[in-house]
C-alpha positions in Angstrom: 153.1 87.5 -174.9 152.3 83.8 -175.0 155.8 82.9 -174.2 155.8 85.1 -171.1 152.5 83.6 -170.0 153.9 80.1 -170.4 157.0 81.1 -168.4 154.7 82.5 -165.7 152.7 79.3 -165.5 155.9 77.3 -165.3 157.5 79.4 -162.4 154.2 79.5 -160.5 153.9 75.7 -160.8 157.4 75.3 -159.5 156.8 77.7 -156.5 153.6 75.8 -155.6 155.4 72.4 -155.7 158.4 73.8 -153.8 156.2 74.9 -151.0 154.8 71.5 -150.3 157.5 70.1 -148.0 157.2 73.2 -145.8 153.4 73.3 -145.8 153.2 69.6 -144.8 154.8 70.5 -141.5 151.8 72.9 -140.9 148.8 70.8 -142.0 147.7 68.5 -144.8 145.3 71.0 -146.3 147.9 73.6 -147.4 150.1 70.9 -149.0 147.0 69.6 -150.9 146.2 73.1 -152.1 149.7 73.7 -153.3 149.7 70.4 -155.1 146.4 71.2 -156.8 147.5 74.7 -157.8 150.9 73.5 -159.0 149.4 70.7 -161.1 146.7 73.0 -162.5 149.2 75.6 -163.6 151.5 72.8 -164.9 148.7 71.5 -167.1 147.8 75.1 -168.3 151.5 75.5 -169.4 151.4 72.3 -171.2 148.1 73.2 -173.0 149.4 76.7 -174.0 152.7 75.4 -175.2 151.1 72.3 -176.8 153.4 69.8 -175.2 152.5 66.3 -174.3 151.1 66.0 -170.8 154.0 64.2 -169.2 157.5 63.8 -170.7 158.8 60.2 -170.7 161.6 59.3 -168.3 163.1 56.0 -167.1 160.8 55.7 -164.0 157.5 56.4 -165.9 156.9 52.8 -167.1 157.8 51.0 -163.8 155.6 53.6 -161.9 152.6 53.1 -164.3 153.0 49.3 -163.9 153.1 49.6 -160.2 149.9 51.7 -160.3 148.2 49.2 -162.5 149.1 46.3 -160.2 147.9 48.3 -157.2 144.6 48.9 -158.9 144.2 45.2 -159.6 145.0 44.4 -156.0 141.8 46.0 -154.7 139.8 43.2 -156.1 140.6 41.3 -152.9 139.8 44.3 -150.7 137.5 43.8 -147.8 136.5 47.4 -147.9 136.5 48.7 -151.6 135.5 52.2 -150.6 138.4 52.6 -148.1 140.8 51.0 -150.5 139.9 53.5 -153.2 139.9 56.5 -150.9 142.8 55.7 -148.6 144.9 53.6 -151.0 144.5 54.3 -154.7 143.8 58.0 -154.3 146.9 58.5 -152.2 148.9 56.5 -154.7 147.6 58.7 -157.5 148.5 61.8 -155.4 152.0 60.7 -155.0 152.4 59.7 -158.7 151.0 63.0 -159.9 153.4 64.8 -157.5 156.3 62.8 -159.0 155.4 63.6 -162.6 154.9 67.3 -162.1 158.0 67.6 -159.9 160.3 65.8 -162.4 159.4 68.4 -165.0 159.3 71.6 -163.0 162.6 71.1 -161.2 164.7 71.9 -164.2 167.8 73.6 -162.7 170.1 73.6 -159.7 168.6 76.8 -158.5 165.1 75.3 -158.4 166.4 72.2 -156.6 168.0 74.5 -154.1 164.6 76.1 -153.5 163.1 72.7 -152.7 165.9 71.9 -150.3 165.3 75.2 -148.5 161.6 74.3 -148.2 162.5 70.9 -146.8 164.9 72.4 -144.3 162.4 74.9 -143.1 159.7 72.3 -142.8 162.0 70.0 -140.8 163.0 72.8 -138.4 159.3 73.8 -137.9 158.2 70.2 -137.2 161.2 69.5 -134.9 160.8 72.6 -132.8 157.1 72.0 -132.6 158.0 68.5 -131.2 160.2 70.0 -128.5 157.6 72.6 -127.6 154.8 69.9 -127.5 156.7 67.6 -125.2 157.7 70.4 -122.9 154.3 72.2 -122.8 151.8 69.5 -123.5 150.5 70.9 -126.8 152.0 72.0 -130.2 152.0 75.6 -131.2 150.6 75.1 -134.6 147.4 72.9 -134.3 147.4 72.7 -130.4 147.5 68.9 -130.5 148.4 67.1 -127.3 151.1 64.4 -127.5 150.2 60.7 -127.5 150.9 58.9 -124.3 151.5 55.1 -124.5 152.3 53.1 -121.4 153.6 56.3 -119.8 155.8 57.3 -122.7 155.0 60.8 -124.1 155.2 60.5 -128.0 155.4 63.8 -130.0 153.0 64.3 -132.9 153.7 68.0 -133.6 151.0 69.3 -136.0 150.3 65.8 -137.3 147.5 63.5 -136.2 149.7 60.9 -134.6 153.4 60.1 -133.9 153.7 57.6 -136.8 152.5 60.1 -139.3 155.0 62.6 -138.0 157.6 59.8 -138.2 156.8 59.2 -141.9 157.3 63.0 -142.7 160.6 63.1 -140.8 161.9 59.8 -142.2 161.4 61.2 -145.7 163.6 64.2 -145.2 166.0 63.6 -142.5 168.1 61.3 -144.7 168.3 64.0 -147.3 169.6 66.6 -144.9 172.0 64.2 -143.3 173.2 62.9 -146.7 174.0 66.6 -147.7 175.9 67.1 -144.4 177.9 63.9 -144.5 178.6 63.5 -148.2 178.1 66.6 -150.2 178.6 70.0 -148.4 181.9 71.3 -146.9 182.7 74.0 -144.5 179.9 76.2 -143.0 177.2 74.5 -145.0 178.3 71.1 -143.7 178.2 72.3 -140.2 174.8 73.9 -140.7 173.2 70.9 -142.3 174.7 68.6 -139.7 173.1 70.7 -137.0 169.8 70.7 -138.8 170.1 66.9 -139.2 170.9 66.4 -135.5 167.9 68.5 -134.4 165.6 66.5 -136.8 167.0 63.2 -135.5 166.2 64.4 -131.9 162.6 65.0 -133.1 162.6 61.4 -134.6 163.6 60.1 -131.2 160.7 61.9 -129.5 158.2 60.1 -131.8 159.3 56.8 -130.3 158.4 55.3 -133.7 160.7 52.3 -134.3 159.9 52.0 -138.0 160.9 55.7 -138.5 164.2 55.2 -136.7 164.8 52.0 -138.8 164.0 53.9 -142.0 166.5 56.7 -141.2 169.2 54.3 -140.2 168.8 52.1 -143.3 168.7 55.2 -145.6 172.0 56.5 -144.1 173.5 53.0 -144.2 172.7 52.8 -147.9 174.1 56.3 -148.5 177.3 55.2 -146.8 177.6 52.1 -149.0 176.9 54.0 -152.1 179.4 56.6 -151.2 
């Protein structure tokens, strides 16, 4: 009975984490809920199985050192409250996501589930961009696009174009990397199509840092390949 319960906690934690990339394309709140549920179930599994909270891996020490240095850096902050809320708390959020993800993604099948979530999220955000530019509002949150010096910049369901750009730049290189360097045949064509659709959405943000990030990522992939 206990073993089945631990297995259920583990699988439910994985499902919650896997849904984060897709839910981010809808709104920040669902992503935060899935992260909270995933982490809670993950810690329950650890408690029932009496395992250590986080298994050691090669990135743990550098990440903890980075967090420590970041916490020290707020000594020079001009707004301590904002640094804690907008900086350190977000850093802890990402670190927690990394630690939990590194332990719940334990098989190729689970990794494929995350990739599916990423692809669906990219397609949702991309088509929302196209709809927003064409109709003047996105079909998820009904946000209007940002207009700078006469240029219509898509935001989709995100607060601004740059935030959308951050989301896209995190996942577009992954999809394009699969298309260019991993898959063959039908999967290659499918992922290449998804990647091109997502790249078109990146262009609609008119975010130069996003375009640069995607370009550099693909350039590094090419060198590594």
